[in-house]
C-alpha positions as CSV (number, residue, x, y, z in Angstrom):
1,M,-4.0,17.9,2.3
2,A,-6.2,18.0,5.4
3,N,-5.1,16.4,8.7
4,S,-7.3,13.3,8.2
5,E,-6.1,12.9,4.7
6,N,-2.5,13.0,5.9
7,R,-3.2,10.2,8.4
8,A,-4.9,8.1,5.7
9,F,-1.9,8.7,3.3
10,A,0.6,7.9,6.1
11,Q,-1.3,4.7,7.1
12,W,-1.2,3.0,3.7
13,R,2.3,4.3,3.0
14,T,3.6,2.9,6.4
15,L,2.1,-0.5,5.8
16,Y,3.4,-0.5,2.2
17,E,7.0,0.3,3.4
18,A,6.8,-2.4,6.0
19,A,6.0,-4.9,3.4
20,V,8.7,-3.8,1.0
21,L,11.3,-3.8,3.8
22,E,10.2,-7.1,5.4
23,L,13.1,-9.5,5.5
24,D,11.3,-12.4,7.3
25,F,9.7,-14.5,4.5
26,D,7.3,-16.0,7.1
27,K,5.9,-12.5,7.8
28,L,5.9,-11.2,4.3
29,P,2.5,-12.6,3.1
30,Q,0.8,-10.9,6.1
31,R,2.7,-7.6,5.5
32,I,1.7,-7.7,1.8
33,A,-2.0,-8.4,2.7
34,E,-2.1,-5.6,5.2
35,A,-0.6,-3.1,2.8
36,K,-2.8,-4.1,-0.1
37,H,-5.9,-3.8,2.2
38,A,-4.9,-0.3,3.3
39,I,-4.2,0.7,-0.3
40,M,-7.6,-0.6,-1.5
41,D,-9.3,1.2,1.4
42,R,-7.6,4.4,0.4
43,I,-8.6,4.0,-3.2
44,E,-12.2,3.5,-2.1
45,D,-12.0,6.5,0.3
46,L,-10.7,8.7,-2.5
47,G,-13.1,7.5,-5.1
48,W,-10.4,8.6,-7.5
49,S,-11.0,12.2,-6.5
50,G,-7.6,12.5,-4.8
51,S,-4.5,14.1,-6.2
52,G,-3.1,12.6,-9.4
53,T,0.1,12.1,-7.5
54,E,-1.4,10.0,-4.8
55,N,-3.5,8.0,-7.2
56,E,-0.4,7.2,-9.2
57,E,1.5,6.2,-6.0
58,L,-1.3,3.9,-5.0
59,M,-1.3,2.1,-8.4
60,N,2.5,1.8,-8.3
61,A,2.4,0.4,-4.8
62,L,-0.2,-2.3,-5.8
63,T,2.1,-3.2,-8.7
64,V,5.2,-3.5,-6.5
65,L,3.2,-5.6,-3.9
66,G,2.1,-7.9,-6.7
67,D,5.7,-8.3,-7.9
68,L,6.9,-8.8,-4.4
69,R,4.3,-11.5,-3.8
70,R,5.4,-13.3,-7.0
71,L,9.1,-13.0,-6.2
72,A,8.4,-14.5,-2.7
73,G,6.7,-17.4,-4.3
74,Q,3.3,-16.6,-2.8
């Protein structure tokens, strides 16, 4: 993975982890939105030409964020 690709991967991953680990329910909707936006940007950047592993991680992360949003009553 090139350096810019590493940064892009780290960016969505960091925001995703922040959402999953957020304990403040008032902040959770914003964390989820930020993570989802970063994931969608990454998907757009890759155009599905990225590694199969990252594509799978992106889709799994979107699923988890959706579940988290539903569990939080959002």
